N, C-alpha and C positions, 0 to 999 in steps of 0.2 A: 764474765757473765756466762761462762760455759758454752760459748758458741751460739747463744740465743740471739734473736733479733728483736728489737723494740721499735715500734713505730713512733716517730717523733715529728709532729707537724712543724713545718718551717714557714716563715713569712715571706713567700715569694710574691709580694705585692708592694705597692708604694707604701712606705712606712715600716716595712720589715715585720719582724715577728710580733711587735707590739700591736699590729693591726688585727691579729687573730687571737686575742685574749680568750683563753678557754675557761675563764671564770674560776681559775685555780689559784689558791694562795696557800702559803704555809706559814704558820706562826714560828717565831724564833724559839730557840732553846731557852727555857725559863731561867737557867743560870746566867745566860747572857744579859737578861734584863736586870737581874739583881746584882751582878758583879760589877763593882767599880762605878756605880751610878750614884751620884749625890743628889740628883734631881728627883723630886717627888713624882713627877709626871711619868717617869719610866719604871716605877715600881710595878711588879707583876700583878698585884691585886687590882690596881687601878686599870691596868691594860686589859685584864680579863673582863672587867665591867664594860670597857669600851668595845672589846671584841664581841661581847654578847649583844650590845646595842646595835652594832653594825650588822651583825648576822641577821637580826630580826628586822 
């Protein structure tokens, strides 16, 4: 990182880091959803719809 510092909050409370959820989430790589999945529920198109519903 070129000697730079990055602030990273840590959970120094009962329950650990899960106690200080910063309301941050990250979606998985689209190829991970499509590759090797035979289940219809994991198809990217369906998950995009679910993400849109949850976001709103």
